C-alpha positions in Angstrom: 0.4 -11.9 -8.5 3.7 -11.9 -8.1 4.3 -7.8 -8.0 3.0 -4.7 -9.0 5.1 -1.8 -10.0 4.4 1.9 -9.6 6.1 4.9 -10.3 6.4 7.4 -7.9 7.6 10.9 -7.1 9.7 10.5 -4.2 11.1 6.5 -3.3 12.4 7.3 -0.1 8.7 8.7 1.0 6.9 5.8 -0.6 9.2 3.1 1.1 8.6 5.0 4.3 5.0 4.8 3.7 4.3 1.3 2.9 6.9 0.2 5.6 5.3 1.6 8.3 1.6 1.0 7.1 2.3 -2.7 6.2 5.5 -3.6 7.9 7.0 -4.2 4.5 10.6 -5.6 4.1 13.0 -3.6 2.2 14.6 -6.1 -0.5 16.4 -3.5 -2.4 17.0 0.4 -2.9 18.8 2.6 -5.0 18.4 6.1 -6.5 15.7 4.8 -9.3 13.8 1.7 -7.5 12.8 0.1 -4.6 12.0 -3.6 -4.4 9.5 -4.4 -0.9 8.0 -7.3 0.2 5.2 -8.0 2.6 6.6 -10.1 5.6 6.4 -14.2 5.0 4.8 -14.0 1.3 6.2 -13.5 -1.9 4.4 -10.5 -2.9 6.5 -7.7 -4.3 5.8 -3.8 -4.5 8.2 -2.0 -7.1 8.7 1.8 -6.5 10.3 3.1 -9.6 11.4 7.3 -9.5 9.3 8.8 -12.5 9.8 12.3 -13.7 6.7 12.5 -15.3 3.1 12.4 -13.8 2.1 9.3 -11.3 -0.9 8.3 -9.8 -4.3 6.9 -11.0 -3.3 6.2 -14.7 -5.8 4.0 -15.8 -5.0 1.6 -12.6 -8.5 1.4 -10.3 -6.5 0.2 -7.1 -4.5 -2.8 -5.5 -4.8 -4.6 -2.2 -2.9 -5.9 0.7 -4.2 -8.9 3.1 -3.7 -8.7 6.5 -4.8 -10.2 9.5 -7.1 -8.7 12.2 -4.5 -7.5 14.6 -2.6 -5.7 11.4 -5.7 -4.6 10.0 -6.6 -2.6 13.5 -3.0 -1.3 13.3 -3.4 0.1 9.7 -6.9 1.8 10.6 -4.9 3.4 13.5 -1.9 4.2 11.2 -4.2 5.8 8.8 -6.2 8.0 11.5 -3.0 9.1 13.3 -1.3 10.3 9.7 -4.1 12.0 8.5 -4.2 9.5 5.3 -7.1 10.0 3.0 -9.6 7.7 3.2 -11.2 6.9 -0.1 -13.9 4.5 1.3 -15.0 2.4 4.2 -14.1 1.3 6.5 -16.4 -1.6 5.9 -17.4 -4.8 5.7 -17.6 -7.1 2.7 -20.5 -9.9 2.1 -17.7 -12.4 2.6 -16.9 -10.9 6.0 -14.1 -9.3 5.1 -13.2 -6.1 6.4 -11.8 -3.1 4.4 -10.7 0.6 3.8 -9.6 2.1 0.5 -6.9 4.9 1.3 -4.8 7.1 -0.8 -1.0 6.8 -0.8 1.6 9.6 -1.2 1.3 9.3 -5.1 -2.4 9.4 -5.3 -2.6 5.7 -5.9 -5.8 3.9 -4.3 -4.9 0.9 -2.1 -7.3 -1.0 -0.2 -6.4 -3.0 2.7 -8.5 -6.2 3.8 -8.6 -8.9 5.9 -8.2 -12.5 5.1 -11.4 -14.6 5.8 
């Protein structure tokens, strides 16, 4: 997957959330869109300003791979910022650790370690 685009209510709030949680780099931002990418990868997240409803809208979840050190940092960030946990933490049969959280607009986001 090259990118995912999601609609958000507040671009600045969402940029802050994804940059702080995943250390994402901000590629471009204006009043209607922000483009972020994961450090060292080509994966992009597009945040599009919406005046309508945002959140689930048929999307089950999307996920980010992190290494072991950043998984621990992400768990600490989730707990320190009272981010809603939707599932886990746990370990998949493959040995990959995971947790499902809710982002500021209600999207379900999986954080999992690469195996």
